[in-house]
VOBA-1610 file (N, C-alpha, C; in pm, whole numbers, padded with zeros to 5 digits, always signed):
BEGIN
Met+12879+13917+09611Met+12830+14098+09592Met+12782+14069+09766Arg+12902+14244+09712Arg+12899+14284+09896Arg+12717+14408+09877His+12695+14379+09952His+12572+14414+09976His+12557+14594+09979Pro+12525+14673+09938Pro+12573+14787+09894Pro+12518+14924+10037Ile+12464+14846+10149Ile+12496+14904+10251Ile+12589+14876+10332Ser+12677+14701+10343Ser+12814+14680+10342Ser+12891+14798+10364Leu+12884+14845+10150Leu+12986+14872+10069Leu+13010+15020+10187Ala+12905+15121+10209Ala+12906+15198+10293Ala+12935+15258+10409Leu+12893+15137+10512Leu+12965+15154+10614Leu+13091+15193+10564Leu+13209+15047+10532Leu+13312+15006+10549Leu+13377+15161+10481Ala+13259+15245+10382Ala+13344+15379+10332Ala+13363+15437+10452Leu+13286+15505+10499Leu+13279+15562+10640Leu+13364+15498+10735Cys+13373+15422+10758Cys+13511+15298+10824Cys+13659+15396+10784Val+13649+15392+10660Val+13821+15395+10647Val+13809+15575+10630Ala+13678+15635+10600Ala+13719+15833+10611Ala+13746+15781+10760Ala+13680+15768+10864Ala+13668+15797+11050Ala+13839+15763+11069Cys+13876+15646+11040Cys+13997+15614+11042Cys+14128+15632+11003Gly+14122+15720+10891Gly+14267+15731+10837Gly+14299+15609+10769Ser+14263+15485+10792Ser+14360+15385+10758Ser+14315+15320+10607Glu+14409+15184+10590Glu+14366+15114+10431Glu+14283+14971+10486Ile+14237+14974+10463Ile+14156+14807+10501Ile+14164+14702+10415Glu+14269+14625+10423Glu+14278+14488+10358Glu+14157+14421+10304Ala+14107+14338+10201Ala+14103+14245+10215Ala+14128+14115+10231Pro+14033+14048+10299Pro+14115+13871+10354Pro+14134+13799+10228Ala+14222+13715+10310Ala+14266+13658+10170Ala+14235+13556+10137Gly+14264+13533+10023Gly+14128+13461+09882Gly+14089+13524+09803Ala+14037+13676+09939Ala+13863+13706+09914Ala+13896+13779+09726Asp+13766+13734+09687Asp+13789+13784+09489Asp+13748+13985+09497Pro+13835+14004+09486Pro+13781+14211+09513Pro+13693+14184+09367Val+13597+14345+09408Val+13450+14315+09359Val+13485+14473+09260Pro+13479+14454+09115Pro+13537+14550+09018Pro+13462+14677+09035Gln+13519+14801+09031Gln+13423+14916+09013Gln+13305+14864+08927Glu+13293+14848+08777Glu+13192+14860+08689Glu+13084+14735+08748Gln+13133+14610+08863Gln+13032+14534+08889Gln+12949+14608+08949Gly+13033+14683+09116Gly+12931+14745+09148Gly+12863+14811+09159Ala+12927+14965+09034Ala+12801+15054+09043Ala+12666+14944+08977Glu+12664+14884+08827Glu+12561+14779+08825Glu+12516+14771+08904Asp+12580+14669+08979Asp+12496+14622+09124Asp+12419+14717+09223Gln+12428+14835+09209Gln+12364+14958+09259Gln+12271+15025+09185Ser+12312+15016+09035Ser+12235+15037+08951Ser+12076+14998+08952Leu+12086+14812+08927Leu+11977+14762+08982Leu+11936+14727+09066Ala+11976+14762+09201Ala+11893+14805+09316Ala+11858+14929+09331Ala+11879+15004+09304Ala+11800+15132+09256Ala+11675+15123+09190Leu+11689+15072+09057Leu+11595+15053+08984Leu+11454+15003+09039Ala+11493+14905+09079Ala+11430+14815+09155Ala+11346+14868+09263Met+11438+14937+09297Met+11359+15002+09432Met+11299+15130+09370Arg+11268+15166+09282Arg+11212+15289+09174Arg+11129+15202+09131Glu+11077+15060+09103Glu+11009+14997+09072Glu+10887+14959+09208Ala+10922+14969+09259Ala+10871+14899+09381Ala+10791+15050+09446Glu+10878+15172+09429Glu+10799+15296+09497Glu+10695+15317+09382Glu+10722+15300+09285Glu+10585+15324+09175Glu+10479+15205+09195Arg+10452+15114+09181Arg+10362+14973+09210Arg+10306+15005+09346Glu+10373+15088+09452Glu+10333+15161+09551Glu+10273+15237+09569Ala+10250+15351+09478Ala+10233+15421+09431Ala+10141+15451+09358Gln+10087+15366+09272Gln+09957+15338+09225Gln+09913+15240+09302Gln+09935+15180+09370Gln+09823+15120+09445Gln+09739+15215+09536Ser+09841+15275+09587Ser+09759+15391+09670Ser+09678+15506+09615Gln+09694+15506+09457Gln+09583+15600+09401Gln+09503+15467+09308Gly+09483+15381+09373Gly+09355+15285+09306Gly+09382+15187+09159Ile+09539+15227+09195Ile+09546+15172+09003Ile+09544+15039+09011Arg+09539+14950+08944Arg+09547+14798+08938Arg+09639+14786+08804Glu+09813+14710+08862Glu+09870+14661+08761Glu+09806+14541+08648Leu+09742+14559+08515Leu+09766+14383+08523Leu+09779+14354+08412Gly+09845+14238+08366Gly+09892+14097+08226Gly+09802+14108+08168Trp+09780+14076+08069Trp+09675+14089+07918Trp+09613+13961+07961Glu+09671+13818+08048Glu+09597+13704+08054Glu+09474+13756+08120Glu+09455+13857+08227Glu+09430+13888+08324Glu+09270+13929+08235Leu+09337+13971+08135Leu+09176+14004+08041Leu+09099+13894+08042Met+09105+13801+08021Met+09060+13630+07967Met+09016+13594+08070Pro+08818+13568+08063Pro+08758+13493+08191Pro+08838+13344+08187Glu+08801+13289+08287Glu+08831+13113+08332Glu+08787+13057+08217Gly+08830+12978+08146Gly+08799+12872+08052Gly+08876+12911+07931Glu+08863+13083+07909Glu+08881+13115+07781Glu+09005+13089+07612Glu+09095+13045+07743Glu+09214+12998+07636Glu+09183+12854+07625Glu+09123+12778+07671Glu+09128+12650+07613Glu+08982+12656+07457Arg+08915+12735+07528Arg+08826+12780+07368Arg+08866+12822+07292Leu+08994+12954+07259Leu+09056+13009+07190Leu+09199+12880+07088Ala+09200+12817+07203Ala+09274+12668+07162Ala+09213+12624+07052Gln+09087+12577+07069Gln+08949+12460+07023Gln+08934+12572+06854Leu+08949+12694+06847Leu+08847+12822+06745Leu+09024+12762+06644Tyr+09157+12792+06721Tyr+09257+12871+06622Tyr+09264+12644+06568Gln+09244+12562+06621Gln+09213+12446+06580Gln+09137+12440+06434Gln+09043+12492+06502Gln+08909+12453+06361Gln+08985+12557+06294Gln+09009+12668+06275Gln+09024+12753+06176Gln+09183+12661+06066Met+09277+12628+06131Met+09359+12531+06114Met+09393+12411+06043Gln+09239+12335+06032Gln+09165+12250+05974Gln+09038+12297+05862Met+09002+12396+05875Met+08997+12471+05760Met+09068+12498+05628Leu+09179+12560+05684Leu+09268+12624+05625Leu+09349+12456+05496Tyr+09364+12370+05578Tyr+09454+12251+05582Tyr+09338+12156+05502Ser+09256+12202+05494Ser+09180+12068+05419Ser+09211+12047+05289Gly+09230+12088+05173Gly+09285+12067+05077Gly+09199+12142+04994Ala+09101+12203+05003Ala+09047+12300+04875Ala+09068+12422+04890Pro+09022+12462+04750Pro+09176+12633+04714Pro+09063+12679+04800Ile+09111+12784+04809Ile+09115+12914+04879Ile+09113+13070+04736Ala+09009+13089+04740Ala+09018+13228+04618Ala+09040+13340+04680Glu+09120+13408+04634Glu+09241+13538+04599Glu+09103+13612+04651Gly+09138+13715+04786Gly+09061+13817+04831Gly+08930+13741+04897Ser+08891+13602+04903Ser+08803+13549+04975Ser+08790+13523+05173Ala+08715+13523+05208Ala+08666+13463+05374Ala+08848+13432+05420Gly+08878+13294+05380Gly+08977+13244+05337Gly+09109+13237+05336Asp+09105+13404+05264Asp+09246+13444+05249Asp+09274+13601+05338Gln+09210+13621+05444Gln+09195+13733+05469Gln+09255+13716+05646Ala+09277+13768+05673Ala+09361+13786+05850Ala+09276+13802+05901Ile+09152+13679+05980Ile+09029+13623+06031Ile+09055+13690+06175Gln+08964+13745+06261Gln+08970+13783+06387Gln+08954+13691+06447Ile+08985+13545+06565Ile+08931+13481+06623Ile+08963+13487+06791Gly+08807+13449+06791Gly+08819+13442+06968Gly+08704+13506+07005Thr+08687+13561+07153Thr+08554+13548+07137Thr+08579+13713+07271Phe+08410+13773+07260Phe+08410+13878+07357Phe+08384+13858+07538Asn+08412+13759+07544Asn+08374+13734+07673Asn+08494+13803+07768Thr+08447+13919+07856Thr+08527+13936+07931Thr+08514+13901+08075Val+08610+13985+08150Val+08638+13943+08329Val+08562+14035+08366Ala+08426+14021+08433Ala+08303+14134+08482Ala+08397+14244+08580Glu+08438+14131+08684Glu+08511+14273+08797Glu+08589+14351+08735Leu+08629+14327+08623Leu+08745+14514+08572Leu+08591+14600+08530Asn+08521+14572+08499Asn+08450+14692+08497Asn+08473+14821+08542Gly+08527+14931+08470Gly+08504+15060+08614Gly+08618+15092+08674Val+08716+14984+08668Val+08894+14977+08717Val+08963+15031+08681Arg+09047+15135+08779Arg+09173+15157+08710Arg+09286+15109+08725Val+09320+15106+08532Val+09406+14974+08486Val+09528+15051+08476Arg+09663+14982+08486Arg+09744+15042+08414Arg+09817+14905+08317Ile+09854+14919+08197Ile+09879+14782+08081Ile+09978+14831+08014Pro+10050+14776+07979Pro+10123+14810+07838Pro+10137+14682+07723Gly+10188+14712+07622Gly+10096+14717+07484Gly+10143+14794+07386Tyr+10108+14723+07305Tyr+10197+14839+07104Tyr+10017+14926+07095Thr+10055+15049+07031Thr+09941+15107+06988Thr+09919+15098+06831Val+09808+15068+06803Val+09752+15063+06689Val+09666+15164+06591Pro+09727+15282+06552Pro+09622+15439+06515Pro+09567+15400+06463Phe+09455+15432+06424Phe+09372+15449+06333Phe+09413+15518+06186Glu+09440+15661+06290Glu+09525+15729+06156Glu+09719+15744+06192Phe+09785+15834+06116Phe+09874+15844+06159Phe+09955+15903+06063Gly+10064+16032+06141Gly+10120+16157+05984Gly+10182+16229+06158Ala+10320+16291+06093Ala+10349+16382+06119Ala+10256+16508+06247Asp+10114+16494+06186Asp+10098+16648+06219Asp+09916+16560+06290Ala+09916+16415+06247Ala+09794+16332+06306Ala+09756+16368+06470Lys+09670+16434+06521Lys+09645+16409+06631Lys+09513+16301+06676Ile+09561+16134+06789Ile+09519+16086+06759Ile+09396+16119+06941Thr+09215+16053+06911Thr+09193+16110+07029Thr+09142+15936+07048Glu+09173+15819+06904Glu+09090+15716+06957Glu+09250+15602+06907Phe+09289+15519+06955Phe+09328+15385+06942Phe+09334+15264+06967Leu+09383+15147+06882Leu+09401+14996+06980Leu+09529+14964+07034Leu+09485+14910+07174Leu+09620+14900+07213Leu+09622+14674+07203Val+09721+14658+07174Val+09682+14531+07174Val+09837+14436+07262Pro+09873+14305+07228Pro+09992+14289+07334Pro+10085+14260+07258Tyr+10083+14252+07096Tyr+10248+14205+07014Tyr+10268+14298+06970Phe+10394+14322+06891Phe+10430+14399+06813Phe+10379+14361+06650Gly+10270+14458+06579Gly+10280+14405+06437Gly+10073+14368+06454Ala+10041+14351+06546Ala+09909+14271+06523Ala+09825+14395+06473Cys+09721+14392+06391Cys+09630+14442+06312Cys+09700+14486+06163Leu+09802+14517+06161Leu+09906+14605+06046Leu+09971+14442+05986His+10049+14400+06023His+10132+14291+05956His+10151+14138+05992Ala+10006+14157+06107Ala+09978+14037+06160Ala+09851+13985+06198Pro+09797+13887+06158Pro+09616+13916+06230Pro+09565+13955+06409Pro+09475+13982+06355Pro+09392+14049+06525Pro+09438+13975+06639Pro+09451+14040+06745Pro+09434+13911+06858Pro+09274+13922+06894Pro+09204+13791+06952Pro+09114+13814+07012Pro+09059+13931+07060Pro+08883+13925+07028Pro+08873+14084+07103Pro+08876+14091+07227Asn+08900+13987+07324Asn+08915+14016+07505Asn+09029+14022+07529Gln+09144+14056+07386Gln+09295+14093+07392Gln+09337+14154+07306Thr+09221+14308+07352Thr+09239+14360+07220Thr+09112+14532+07316Leu+09211+14631+07348Leu+09148+14749+07395Leu+09127+14817+07284Phe+09027+14829+07326Phe+08983+15020+07201Phe+09025+15190+07340Val+09072+15270+07278Val+09179+15376+07381Val+09115+15457+07335Met+09035+15552+07466Met+08960+15742+07378Met+09046+15797+07485Thr+09024+15920+07453Thr+09130+16057+07551Thr+09004+16146+07423Asp+09015+16256+07585Asp+08942+16360+07577Asp+09022+16460+07492Asp+09211+16419+07523Asp+09316+16540+07505Asp+09415+16445+07345Pro+09360+16538+07272Pro+09439+16438+07152Pro+09587+16433+07142Ile+09668+16281+07101Ile+09792+16281+07129Ile+09855+16260+06998Thr+09984+16308+06981Thr+10097+16282+06909Thr+10139+16125+06884Met+10155+15992+06813Met+10253+15956+06762Met+10345+15929+06731Arg+10449+15868+06832Arg+10564+15883+06733Arg+10594+15797+06615Asp+10539+15707+06639Asp+10569+15564+06596Asp+10386+15482+06529Leu+10388+15428+06483Leu+10297+15387+06391Leu+10268+15299+06509Ala+10340+15182+06539Ala+10303+15083+06623Ala+10440+15136+06767Gln+10425+15143+06827Gln+10521+15192+06976Gln+10451+15139+07080Ala+10561+15049+07187Ala+10537+15051+07284Ala+10494+15104+07397Val+10381+15112+07505Val+10397+15174+07596Val+10264+15170+07707Trp+10334+15225+07795Trp+10258+15182+07937Trp+10117+15286+07927Ile+10000+15225+07966Ile+09872+15340+07928Ile+09782+15312+08078Glu+09759+15416+08103Glu+09674+15412+08241Glu+09566+15471+08197Gly+09436+15443+08267Gly+09272+15444+08253Gly+09168+15386+08310Thr+09083+15388+08298Thr+08936+15292+08363Thr+08913+15219+08271Leu+08888+15123+08239Leu+08881+15015+08208Leu+08754+14985+08195Tyr+08682+14991+08076Tyr+08505+14906+08125Tyr+08470+14843+07990Thr+08423+14697+08036Thr+08338+14595+07953Thr+08274+14631+07815Gln+08340+14695+07791Gln+08260+14749+07642Gln+08301+14799+07511Thr+08218+14677+07454Thr+08239+14655+07332Thr+08264+14746+07249Gln+08350+14737+07137Gln+08409+14860+07031Gln+08393+14797+06901Glu+08308+14837+06776Glu+08377+14769+06646Glu+08461+14898+06589Ser+08573+14792+06504Ser+08633+14904+06420Ser+08724+14825+06264Glu+08719+14880+06146Glu+08791+14855+06073Glu+08924+14760+06024Leu+08973+14764+06158Leu+09139+14706+06217Leu+09062+14553+06242Ala+09004+14573+06364Ala+08967+14524+06476Ala+08867+14563+06555Asp+08820+14401+06615Asp+08711+14478+06727Asp+08740+14441+06916Ala+08670+14448+06989Ala+08721+14525+07055Ala+08638+14505+07206Ala+08669+14414+07276Ala+08564+14398+07412Ala+08612+14453+07498Tyr+08720+14547+07538Tyr+08739+14591+07621Tyr+08770+14759+07570Thr+08688+14880+07671Thr+08754+14972+07610Thr+08752+15103+07750Leu+08912+15125+07719Leu+09006+15216+07817Leu+08942+15372+07819Glu+08888+15481+07917Glu+08913+15630+07898Glu+09059+15617+07960Leu+09146+15679+07835Leu+09308+15723+07897Leu+09263+15835+07967Glu+09389+15798+08072Glu+09389+15952+08159Glu+09566+15916+08173Ser+09727+15860+08145Ser+09777+15887+08066Ser+09824+15742+07968Ile+09951+15821+07926Ile+10031+15728+07840Ile+10200+15783+07809Glu+10301+15682+07896Glu+10399+15672+07848Glu+10450+15617+07738Ile+10607+15614+07741Ile+10665+15500+07692Ile+10766+15382+07725Tyr+10700+15265+07667Tyr+10790+15162+07750Tyr+10914+15142+07696Glu+10980+15178+07850Glu+11099+15190+07873Glu+11195+15025+07859Tyr+11263+14987+07764Tyr+11325+14793+07807Tyr+11409+14782+07855
//
């Protein structure tokens, strides 16, 4: 792959000299489509780097979901899931509508104290408490995987964000992938869909572009 800067210099030389430059013998020509794709990827990488620099200058920290879990939490969560599996497959019958027949939220409310009061940016899927064409949302859950709390069991409380906003927003879809920015607090919130170990005061929301 030829570097975009080298291609630009080559084009200037051709324009200045008014002559044709032949490719070295045995060299594979670069297809125009590939060259355009390379330039698009380079532009995308540059734009992402500029966005990260802008976020850092504004004091915004980009978070991954694993950063919401304190040290040792993954091991504790694995033990809790193992205990649930042992209970489900113990051979005892499970009555319809009983606690064993429901999607139970497994996990703890253990949080990372250093994240309290930090402005963050994090991707996730929305889970609104109400939905409709004219519904104005001021509270919703943000979860790390599609279908959580709706078609799949809720994630652990410390993998669930309770998001609040003073300015009502309209959800385009029931569960949509978004980026959200706001101030994160280690404040517990309970709801009928799932409990959250973190609360986030929303500043901005945008659709996640794949």
